[in-house]
C-alpha positions, -999 to +999 in steps of 0.1 A: -481-739+306-485-749+345-466-773+361-465-781+398-441-801+416-441-809+456-445-777+478-433-779+512-444-753+539-424-742+566-444-724+592-432-719+627-462-731+652-456-704+679-483-683+696-483-647+682-481-635+645-453-650+626-437-626+596-409-628+573-401-664+576-366-671+559-349-705+551-311-708+553-293-720+520-287-756+533-324-759+543-316-766+580-326-733+598-352-706+597-354-671+610-386-652+614-403-622+629-427-629+662-453-599+668-476-599+699-474-627+726-448-626+756-416-621+739-419-604+704-389-602+684-368-622+659-361-656+663-341-684+648-333-722+651-337-755+634-367-759+610-385-781+635-376-760+663-371-751+691-366-717+685-348-690+705-350-650+705-322-636+689-332-598+690-361-581+711-386-562+689-384-531+712-417-519+701-411-514+665-415-532+636-388-553+617-392-543+577-367-568+566-351-602+575-321-619+557-300-650+568-264-652+556-254-679+530-242-701+558-270-694+579-244-684+607-255-647+610-289-626+605-295-591+591-325-572+600-339-536+591-358-513+615-374-485+601-372-449+613-396-439+640-407-408+622-410-403+582-375-387+568-354-400+594-327-428+585-335-467+590-312-489+608-298-521+599-288-544+624-270-583+624-265-608+651-253-642+651-280-669+643-275-690+670-272-669+700-289-639+715-281-602+710-275-578+686-235-578+673-234-543+653-258-520+635-255-489+608-275-468+596-290-481+566-322-486+544-314-518+524-292-549+531-281-579+512-257-607+522-228-620+498-243-652+483-208-671+492-194-655+518-201-641+554-202-606+541-230-580+545-237-551+519-258-521+538-272-495+514-284-464+532-303-436+511-301-410+540-267-410+547-258-416+509-233-443+512-227-484+505-206-503+532-197-538+535-195-554+568-177-583+580-193-596+608-168-622+619-141-597+620-163-567+634-151-545+606-171-521+582-157-505+551-173-479+531-175-488+496-191-459+479-209-426+480-239-416+461-270-395+455-301-409+465-335-393+476-351-412+502-385-421+486-409-446+501-405-479+480-375-468+463-348-476+486-316-489+475-314-525+460-283-542+465-271-574+444-234-587+453-218-610+427-214-645+434-175-641+432-175-613+455-156-590+432-184-565+424-214-553+441-245-535+418-267-512+437-297-488+423-304-454+437-334-430+429-334-395+419-368-377+426-360-345+406-353-369+375-377-393+384-351-419+372-337-449+389-295-454+384-281-488+385-242-486+394-215-509+401-185-510+427-155-531+440-157-550+473-126-528+485-132-495+502-122-475+533-123-484+568-153-469+590-142-458+624-175-462+638-184-427+637-216-419+613-212-390+589-233-362+587-260-365+558-243-357+524-255-320+510-280-321+483-263-318+450-278-307+417-295-335+398-272-333+367-251-368+372-216-362+364-189-372+387-206-365+419-234-392+408-214-418+424-179-432+436-183-464+416-195-469+379-228-458+367-238-484+342-272-473+331-305-453+343-343-459+337-365-429+338-398-430+352-415-419+385-426-455+393-401-480+382-389-508+401-355-520+392-340-552+405-304-559+396-290-595+399-260-614+386-253-646+365-243-673+385-206-668+375-211-633+380-198-618+347-231-609+334-260-585+350-298-589+347-322-561+354-357-570+361-382-539+356-416-534+367-430-500+355-460-493+374-472-463+356-464-477+321-480-509+332-449-527+317-426-552+328-395-565+316-358-584+317-328-570+304-297-592+300-261-568+298-236-595+291-199-585+303-214-553+313-209-542+278-236-525+258-273-518+260-283-551+270-305-577+256-343-580+258-352-614+271-387-608+283-414-582+278-450-579+292-476-552+289-487-558+328-475-550+366-458-582+372-448-588+409-421-559+423-402-587+444-370-599+443-365-626+412-338-653+407-315-666+384-308-704+386-272-720+393-269-732+357-280-697+340-308-714+321-337-702+338-351-670+357-380-673+386-402-639+389-439-632+395-459-625+368-492-609+363-515-628+345-542-603+339-538-588+304-552-552+313-548-550+349-578-529+365-576-504+397-580-537+419-548-553+404-528-522+403-534-518+439-527-556+445-492-552+426-482-519+443-487-542+476-460-565+461-432-539+465-416-556+492-414-590+511-436-583+539-463-562+522-462-591+493-466-616+520-499-598+532-512-590+496-550-599+496-552-607+457-523-633+449-543-647+420-528-615+402-493-629+405-483-661+394-446-678+401-433-686+366-401-700+351-386-683+320-363-706+302-337-680+290-327-704+261-359-710+243-376-680+261-406-699+270-427-695+302-440-722+327-463-713+355-459-732+391-487-738+408-484-726+444-507-718+475-522-685+471-504-668+502-468-682+487-452-650+479-420-635+488-385-631+478-372-657+456-340-681+457-328-714+439-313-741+459-297-759+433-314-765+400-344-784+410-357-766+440-369-730+447-374-713+479-400-685+486-390-667+515-426-654+525-443-638+553-463-666+579-442-692+561-415-703+538-421-726+508-396-752+490-406-757+455-398-787+437-392-778+399-393-796+367-365-808+350-345-779+329 
């Protein structure tokens, strides 16, 4: 079933190539990356402008960008200059120029309700909580992770701020692990530790300082953890490229094996999904070709992160879809072809697509 509502496009009008456009939760401000032109870098400002440069690009691409829940801060990831090195996550005020701090990090996520940044780093093997307003950082967990292109740790803070779910990847086992830890940790003194030594891939107590919830075998499986609106239930959105399967598993109260709410014999878009505030609906990108050929597989492979997804040349392979978790029925949303990106609900009646050259606000049909 296809539905369509009002779609508002937010596209900064500046000379140069705009990418990674992000909309604040209140809809008042945007942040984006400007490549080329006289002053490349990360910009932010009111939706209609004017915009100011927050951080200079320094000749290196920005791989990820996110605004905090209040829109007061932004965080970004800069890839390592050479393969095998460590990426860097920095943060800044969204209203004043200048970086305020940075850590080694290959993944980032803001708390959905607080001014709190979580940084996961597969190179230094740690999960860190950053309090930008206090200029504090706390190490939450140490973990074993094999740095691998396309399989950076993924982080999902719970809405109530009490827990953080995150994923790690083990090349020797071809397995993705899902973990959970509390929000407390040990203060960092500012010095970066030496890389953790390689450990035998046999799990055990050294696998993670938090709690290992489950594992998903497969050399090419993407796992996106996300919490229910109240934070007591964890969902796992799975995209298994090798097996050409996708699915949604819901683990209530973090107990038991979980319940399968959705299965699909195709490669859905490996992009961050979203859960509505009521807990009733789930938004994601669904592959609409029953038997994806090599061309479609290549397109789905390009949808591994927001930056690549926004530049996918075959967006018709994916359709923005709502899953009603009560009736388990699907509704396709009609959108412009390039509206690909990370998803986020604004209330129950709007969905934000943080995309590439633009962000989109999509009006939703009644639940």
